[in-house]
KOLMI-248080 format. One record per residue (C-alpha): chain; x, y, z. Coordinates in nm, 3 decimals, always signed. Layout:
<vomis>
+-------+---------+---------+---------+
: chain :      px :      py :      pz :
+-------+---------+---------+---------+
:     A :       X :       Y :       Z :
...
+-------+---------+---------+---------+
</vomis>
This chain:
<vomis>
+-------+---------+---------+---------+
: chain :      px :      py :      pz :
+-------+---------+---------+---------+
:     A :  -5.713 :  +8.782 :  +0.210 :
:     A :  -5.996 :  +8.787 :  +0.441 :
:     A :  -6.166 :  +9.214 :  +0.459 :
:     A :  -6.077 :  +9.288 :  +0.826 :
:     A :  -6.266 :  +9.541 :  +1.032 :
:     A :  -6.157 :  +9.677 :  +1.369 :
:     A :  -6.302 :  +9.919 :  +1.614 :
:     A :  -6.247 : +10.014 :  +1.951 :
:     A :  -6.581 :  +9.858 :  +2.224 :
:     A :  -6.661 : +10.140 :  +2.421 :
:     A :  -6.614 : +10.100 :  +2.810 :
:     A :  -6.429 :  +9.786 :  +2.795 :
:     A :  -6.088 :  +9.903 :  +2.709 :
:     A :  -6.004 :  +9.678 :  +2.411 :
:     A :  -6.101 :  +9.664 :  +1.998 :
:     A :  -6.297 :  +9.378 :  +1.802 :
:     A :  -6.147 :  +9.248 :  +1.487 :
:     A :  -6.409 :  +9.164 :  +1.267 :
:     A :  -6.284 :  +8.926 :  +1.013 :
:     A :  -6.525 :  +8.845 :  +0.736 :
:     A :  -6.455 :  +8.687 :  +0.380 :
:     A :  -6.625 :  +8.796 :  +0.112 :
:     A :  -7.021 :  +8.710 :  -0.029 :
:     A :  -7.026 :  +8.497 :  +0.315 :
:     A :  -7.308 :  +8.660 :  +0.483 :
:     A :  -7.639 :  +8.575 :  +0.366 :
:     A :  -7.961 :  +8.729 :  +0.539 :
:     A :  -8.381 :  +8.559 :  +0.446 :
:     A :  -8.600 :  +8.834 :  +0.554 :
:     A :  -8.825 :  +8.625 :  +0.763 :
:     A :  -9.103 :  +8.885 :  +0.757 :
:     A :  -9.074 :  +9.273 :  +0.747 :
:     A :  -9.420 :  +9.380 :  +0.936 :
:     A :  -9.536 :  +9.590 :  +1.234 :
:     A :  -9.649 :  +9.411 :  +1.520 :
:     A : -10.055 :  +9.344 :  +1.373 :
:     A :  -9.865 :  +9.234 :  +1.028 :
:     A :  -9.986 :  +9.292 :  +0.690 :
:     A : -10.328 :  +9.204 :  +0.621 :
:     A : -10.446 :  +9.336 :  +0.924 :
:     A : -10.684 :  +9.077 :  +1.063 :
:     A : -11.020 :  +9.284 :  +0.952 :
:     A : -10.899 :  +9.574 :  +0.752 :
:     A : -11.014 :  +9.689 :  +0.432 :
:     A : -10.702 :  +9.922 :  +0.352 :
:     A : -10.563 :  +9.901 :  +0.075 :
:     A : -10.244 :  +9.745 :  +0.070 :
:     A : -10.441 :  +9.492 :  +0.303 :
:     A : -10.603 :  +9.390 :  +0.008 :
:     A : -10.306 :  +9.401 :  -0.240 :
:     A : -10.223 :  +9.138 :  -0.457 :
:     A :  -9.874 :  +9.243 :  -0.477 :
:     A :  -9.708 :  +8.946 :  -0.188 :
:     A :  -9.446 :  +9.179 :  -0.139 :
:     A :  -9.716 :  +9.396 :  +0.048 :
:     A :  -9.802 :  +9.068 :  +0.320 :
:     A :  -9.586 :  +9.066 :  +0.588 :
:     A :  -9.497 :  +8.857 :  +0.852 :
:     A :  -9.373 :  +9.003 :  +1.202 :
:     A :  -9.070 :  +9.069 :  +1.170 :
:     A :  -8.745 :  +8.874 :  +1.192 :
:     A :  -8.422 :  +8.733 :  +0.959 :
:     A :  -8.226 :  +8.485 :  +0.977 :
:     A :  -7.881 :  +8.553 :  +0.915 :
:     A :  -7.621 :  +8.295 :  +0.820 :
:     A :  -7.218 :  +8.290 :  +0.831 :
:     A :  -7.068 :  +8.041 :  +0.681 :
:     A :  -7.210 :  +7.699 :  +0.870 :
:     A :  -7.337 :  +7.920 :  +1.184 :
:     A :  -7.718 :  +7.992 :  +1.120 :
:     A :  -7.842 :  +8.282 :  +1.330 :
:     A :  -8.220 :  +8.393 :  +1.401 :
:     A :  -8.319 :  +8.755 :  +1.558 :
:     A :  -8.640 :  +8.720 :  +1.689 :
:     A :  -8.905 :  +8.454 :  +1.645 :
:     A :  -9.190 :  +8.586 :  +1.709 :
:     A :  -9.598 :  +8.472 :  +1.644 :
:     A :  -9.535 :  +8.371 :  +1.293 :
:     A :  -9.230 :  +8.170 :  +1.394 :
:     A :  -9.299 :  +7.818 :  +1.279 :
:     A :  -9.416 :  +7.975 :  +0.930 :
:     A :  -9.128 :  +8.133 :  +0.857 :
:     A :  -8.928 :  +7.836 :  +0.918 :
:     A :  -9.146 :  +7.622 :  +0.699 :
:     A :  -9.111 :  +7.910 :  +0.402 :
:     A :  -8.784 :  +7.945 :  +0.471 :
:     A :  -8.658 :  +7.589 :  +0.484 :
:     A :  -8.450 :  +7.649 :  +0.789 :
:     A :  -8.397 :  +7.316 :  +0.967 :
:     A :  -8.122 :  +7.407 :  +1.198 :
:     A :  -8.086 :  +7.745 :  +1.410 :
:     A :  -7.707 :  +7.735 :  +1.589 :
:     A :  -7.911 :  +8.059 :  +1.830 :
:     A :  -8.167 :  +8.313 :  +1.847 :
:     A :  -8.095 :  +8.641 :  +1.939 :
:     A :  -8.370 :  +8.907 :  +2.065 :
:     A :  -8.352 :  +9.239 :  +2.015 :
:     A :  -8.639 :  +9.325 :  +2.307 :
:     A :  -8.941 :  +9.145 :  +2.477 :
:     A :  -9.271 :  +9.252 :  +2.299 :
:     A :  -9.482 :  +9.006 :  +2.187 :
:     A :  -9.443 :  +9.039 :  +1.837 :
:     A :  -9.068 :  +8.939 :  +1.829 :
:     A :  -9.068 :  +8.662 :  +2.142 :
:     A :  -9.433 :  +8.498 :  +2.115 :
:     A :  -9.320 :  +8.205 :  +1.912 :
:     A :  -9.090 :  +8.075 :  +2.139 :
:     A :  -9.267 :  +7.766 :  +2.207 :
:     A :  -9.201 :  +7.660 :  +1.801 :
:     A :  -8.861 :  +7.583 :  +1.890 :
:     A :  -8.956 :  +7.315 :  +1.967 :
:     A :  -8.871 :  +7.035 :  +1.666 :
:     A :  -8.540 :  +7.215 :  +1.687 :
:     A :  -8.476 :  +7.102 :  +2.046 :
:     A :  -8.588 :  +6.730 :  +1.910 :
:     A :  -8.279 :  +6.718 :  +1.670 :
:     A :  -8.033 :  +6.978 :  +1.833 :
:     A :  -8.078 :  +6.955 :  +2.182 :
:     A :  -8.119 :  +7.347 :  +2.408 :
:     A :  -8.171 :  +7.629 :  +2.189 :
:     A :  -7.882 :  +7.867 :  +2.266 :
:     A :  -8.105 :  +8.193 :  +2.300 :
:     A :  -7.936 :  +8.511 :  +2.352 :
:     A :  -8.117 :  +8.855 :  +2.509 :
:     A :  -8.075 :  +9.115 :  +2.774 :
:     A :  -8.078 :  +9.046 :  +3.115 :
:     A :  -8.483 :  +9.178 :  +3.147 :
:     A :  -8.581 :  +8.973 :  +2.830 :
:     A :  -8.462 :  +8.617 :  +3.008 :
:     A :  -8.623 :  +8.772 :  +3.289 :
:     A :  -8.971 :  +8.847 :  +3.062 :
:     A :  -8.894 :  +8.510 :  +2.881 :
:     A :  -8.898 :  +8.346 :  +3.204 :
:     A :  -9.203 :  +8.419 :  +3.387 :
:     A :  -9.415 :  +8.436 :  +3.042 :
:     A :  -9.281 :  +8.074 :  +2.921 :
:     A :  -9.241 :  +7.955 :  +3.288 :
:     A :  -9.309 :  +7.579 :  +3.158 :
:     A :  -8.978 :  +7.615 :  +2.966 :
:     A :  -8.703 :  +7.734 :  +3.251 :
:     A :  -8.925 :  +7.471 :  +3.449 :
:     A :  -8.646 :  +7.303 :  +3.610 :
:     A :  -8.823 :  +7.054 :  +3.794 :
:     A :  -9.118 :  +6.811 :  +3.663 :
:     A :  -9.109 :  +6.931 :  +3.348 :
:     A :  -9.277 :  +6.840 :  +3.125 :
:     A :  -9.096 :  +6.603 :  +2.921 :
:     A :  -9.246 :  +6.802 :  +2.552 :
:     A :  -9.187 :  +7.111 :  +2.697 :
:     A :  -8.947 :  +7.340 :  +2.476 :
:     A :  -8.564 :  +7.329 :  +2.546 :
:     A :  -8.332 :  +7.630 :  +2.617 :
:     A :  -7.971 :  +7.736 :  +2.729 :
:     A :  -7.985 :  +8.138 :  +2.805 :
:     A :  -7.658 :  +8.336 :  +2.779 :
:     A :  -7.686 :  +8.748 :  +2.871 :
:     A :  -7.609 :  +9.002 :  +2.613 :
:     A :  -7.453 :  +9.304 :  +2.809 :
:     A :  -7.443 :  +9.685 :  +2.640 :
:     A :  -7.099 :  +9.782 :  +2.557 :
:     A :  -6.954 :  +9.437 :  +2.498 :
:     A :  -6.962 :  +9.208 :  +2.209 :
:     A :  -6.990 :  +8.819 :  +2.185 :
:     A :  -6.923 :  +8.511 :  +2.007 :
:     A :  -7.125 :  +8.198 :  +1.896 :
:     A :  -6.881 :  +7.993 :  +1.767 :
:     A :  -6.646 :  +8.200 :  +1.625 :
:     A :  -6.877 :  +8.418 :  +1.459 :
:     A :  -6.855 :  +8.788 :  +1.671 :
:     A :  -7.138 :  +9.014 :  +1.789 :
:     A :  -7.150 :  +9.353 :  +1.843 :
:     A :  -7.511 :  +9.481 :  +2.007 :
:     A :  -7.597 :  +9.842 :  +1.895 :
:     A :  -7.843 : +10.033 :  +2.204 :
:     A :  -8.120 : +10.264 :  +2.101 :
:     A :  -8.385 : +10.292 :  +2.236 :
:     A :  -8.804 : +10.238 :  +2.189 :
:     A :  -8.956 : +10.543 :  +2.302 :
:     A :  -8.793 : +10.426 :  +2.662 :
:     A :  -8.749 : +10.079 :  +2.591 :
:     A :  -8.437 :  +9.980 :  +2.528 :
:     A :  -8.347 :  +9.769 :  +2.228 :
:     A :  -8.067 :  +9.540 :  +2.078 :
:     A :  -7.955 :  +9.566 :  +1.723 :
:     A :  -7.694 :  +9.345 :  +1.623 :
:     A :  -7.376 :  +9.405 :  +1.356 :
:     A :  -7.185 :  +9.119 :  +1.253 :
:     A :  -6.886 :  +9.195 :  +1.014 :
:     A :  -6.974 :  +9.445 :  +0.737 :
:     A :  -7.401 :  +9.359 :  +0.840 :
:     A :  -7.635 :  +9.547 :  +1.108 :
:     A :  -7.964 :  +9.489 :  +1.167 :
:     A :  -8.207 :  +9.697 :  +1.401 :
:     A :  -8.577 :  +9.712 :  +1.456 :
:     A :  -8.841 :  +9.925 :  +1.642 :
:     A :  -8.534 : +10.243 :  +1.668 :
:     A :  -8.713 : +10.601 :  +1.806 :
:     A :  -8.367 : +10.748 :  +1.866 :
:     A :  -7.968 : +10.624 :  +1.856 :
:     A :  -7.723 : +10.745 :  +2.122 :
:     A :  -7.421 : +10.936 :  +1.862 :
:     A :  -7.225 : +10.700 :  +2.057 :
:     A :  -7.398 : +10.372 :  +1.922 :
:     A :  -7.415 : +10.541 :  +1.579 :
:     A :  -6.994 : +10.572 :  +1.570 :
:     A :  -7.042 : +10.145 :  +1.614 :
:     A :  -7.175 : +10.167 :  +1.228 :
:     A :  -6.898 : +10.300 :  +1.113 :
:     A :  -6.801 : +10.117 :  +0.817 :
:     A :  -7.126 :  +9.890 :  +0.751 :
:     A :  -7.146 :  +9.817 :  +0.392 :
:     A :  -7.545 :  +9.710 :  +0.438 :
:     A :  -7.762 :  +9.809 :  +0.662 :
:     A :  -8.123 :  +9.674 :  +0.778 :
:     A :  -8.326 :  +9.934 :  +0.995 :
:     A :  -8.733 : +10.020 :  +1.084 :
:     A :  -8.941 : +10.301 :  +0.890 :
:     A :  -9.286 : +10.247 :  +1.015 :
:     A :  -9.476 : +10.458 :  +0.801 :
:     A :  -9.427 : +10.818 :  +0.604 :
:     A :  -9.595 : +11.007 :  +0.975 :
:     A :  -9.421 : +11.027 :  +1.237 :
:     A :  -9.425 : +10.767 :  +1.550 :
:     A :  -9.417 : +10.811 :  +1.892 :
:     A :  -9.186 : +10.430 :  +1.946 :
:     A :  -9.063 : +10.455 :  +1.597 :
:     A :  -8.840 : +10.580 :  +1.310 :
:     A :  -9.070 : +10.701 :  +1.011 :
:     A :  -8.925 : +10.698 :  +0.656 :
:     A :  -8.825 : +11.123 :  +0.732 :
:     A :  -8.615 : +10.989 :  +1.079 :
:     A :  -8.443 : +10.669 :  +0.913 :
:     A :  -8.321 : +10.843 :  +0.578 :
:     A :  -8.187 : +11.053 :  +0.801 :
:     A :  -7.996 : +10.820 :  +1.023 :
:     A :  -7.870 : +10.616 :  +0.718 :
:     A :  -7.719 : +10.902 :  +0.538 :
:     A :  -7.540 : +10.942 :  +0.892 :
:     A :  -7.449 : +10.590 :  +0.852 :
:     A :  -7.360 : +10.566 :  +0.530 :
:     A :  -7.379 : +10.212 :  +0.397 :
:     A :  -7.363 : +10.134 :  +0.064 :
:     A :  -7.703 :  +9.932 :  +0.097 :
:     A :  -7.985 :  +9.965 :  +0.296 :
:     A :  -8.350 :  +9.807 :  +0.360 :
:     A :  -8.661 :  +9.923 :  +0.514 :
:     A :  -8.829 :  +9.687 :  +0.775 :
:     A :  -9.083 :  +9.684 :  +1.034 :
:     A :  -9.316 :  +9.843 :  +0.782 :
:     A :  -9.702 :  +9.930 :  +0.849 :
:     A :  -9.971 :  +9.978 :  +0.602 :
:     A :  -9.982 : +10.246 :  +0.630 :
:     A :  -9.604 : +10.377 :  +0.439 :
:     A :  -9.824 : +10.202 :  +0.148 :
:     A :  -9.792 : +10.016 :  -0.233 :
:     A :  -9.437 :  +9.837 :  -0.204 :
:     A :  -9.390 :  +9.937 :  -0.587 :
:     A :  -9.533 : +10.314 :  -0.442 :
:     A :  -9.308 : +10.307 :  -0.197 :
:     A :  -9.000 : +10.205 :  -0.352 :
:     A :  -9.046 : +10.451 :  -0.652 :
:     A :  -8.982 : +10.716 :  -0.316 :
:     A :  -8.669 : +10.622 :  -0.221 :
:     A :  -8.344 : +10.723 :  -0.250 :
:     A :  -8.039 : +10.519 :  -0.480 :
:     A :  -7.925 : +10.277 :  -0.250 :
:     A :  -8.224 : +10.225 :  -0.031 :
:     A :  -8.432 :  +9.914 :  -0.093 :
:     A :  -8.805 :  +9.843 :  +0.075 :
:     A :  -8.749 :  +9.470 :  +0.225 :
:     A :  -8.978 :  +9.211 :  +0.170 :
:     A :  -9.102 :  +8.860 :  +0.291 :
:     A :  -8.855 :  +8.661 :  +0.149 :
:     A :  -8.615 :  +8.844 :  +0.031 :
:     A :  -8.299 :  +8.702 :  -0.003 :
:     A :  -7.941 :  +8.929 :  -0.024 :
:     A :  -7.569 :  +8.832 :  -0.042 :
:     A :  -7.256 :  +9.060 :  +0.132 :
+-------+---------+---------+---------+
</vomis>
């Protein structure tokens, strides 16, 4: 029988039931770097000059496949390169965590998907959808549209309310990136959170039972708007997943091979093009 996860969704008066067959969820790390990517333009930092391919990081994004459903979280400036490298040729929906450019600037490059599959479903907070409409006004234009402009169909993600994409239940997790609201997402036994600095206890409770967690850890030193390593490890201990992958990584964190040796059992430094299966 499939594994069933059941827990309450706060403020809705009902429970969400996740049904997920073992081994049917795949995660491909399209990018694991911070806003500048690694190597940073013009930098002589040793990590930026590393010959280890795991130290070369595109802007953070992830491709999630659940059975035959294909989802991408965030669409940054490296989106085109990420799609070509990963071989992703169909996306059922784009989910946005927040509006910062390293998570959204590649939206124009959805056009090849539009030509094959029509308007791209886009899921985000209302604030993020409004931001995208201002920045990419030609995409959202309803009159006198340029014939080759990208096409989207928008869906608002509401805090405290789960939603479905082609039968897949997704639970948004509300976090703060400094003072900015950011969504993480839980799908069955998997959760993806990036650009987190603080998270309320009631949101952490929504992660109960997660087996695989992805969370940001920018560097060892404290940062104003991101978990550093110490904060990320404390959060991981509280959630208690079997495996955790750190992402949204700065070159100041250090060499991949060195950092991995510092991490406790069950915690791994993610890298671009890493694939995992639940």
